[in-house]
C-alpha positions, 0 to 999 in steps of 0.5 A, a space after each residue: 715948269 714943264 718937262 717934255 720927254 721922248 723915247 726911241 731906240 737903236 741897235 748897235 755894237 760896242 766894246 768897253 776899252 780899258 775894262 777887265 769885265 766881259 764888256 771888253 769883248 764885242 757885243 751889242 744892245 738894243 739901246 733905249 734912249 729917253 730925252 727930257 726937255 724943260 720949259 718955264 712956260 708953254 707957247 700960245 698953242 699951249 705947247 712947250 715943244 712939239 713932240 714931232 720936232 723932238 722925235 725927229 731930232 732924236 731919230 736923226 742922232 740915233 740913225 747915225 749910230 744905228 746898226 754901227 759899231 759905235 767904237 768905229 764912229 769918229 766921236 768915239 775914237 777919243 772917248 770910250 763907247 760906254 752908256 755914259 758917253 753915248 748919253 753925253 754924245 746924244 745930249 751934245 748933238 741935240 743941244 745944238 738944236 734945243 737949248 731946252 734939253 735937260 737930260 739924256 738917259 740911255 739903257 743898255 738893258 731893261 735894268 741898266 741906265 746911264 743919264 747925262 746932265 750938263 748942269 748940277 
């Protein structure tokens, strides 16, 4: 089994609705995102996935959110703009291009991360 990971970041603002803590107010983060892909084997070149392809796809999703108020994006009109839901959103977008996606982790700070898996 092989696991390929890529990381990138984006800057955005959000607020957490239906929450009584400080995060209910508008604030921003430099989000760090890690995406992992899993493969049973490599291809004839010895690669499971070209890092460039994974980075390009991830960058496309992050560019959509970069320097935005996440709560205003159409997808977040029906779900709260939490790190958990941001991870699920990125996962869902990348799943359309990569069946091999395993998980997406989103850090709001250097010490706080949420990870989304679409399996047990």
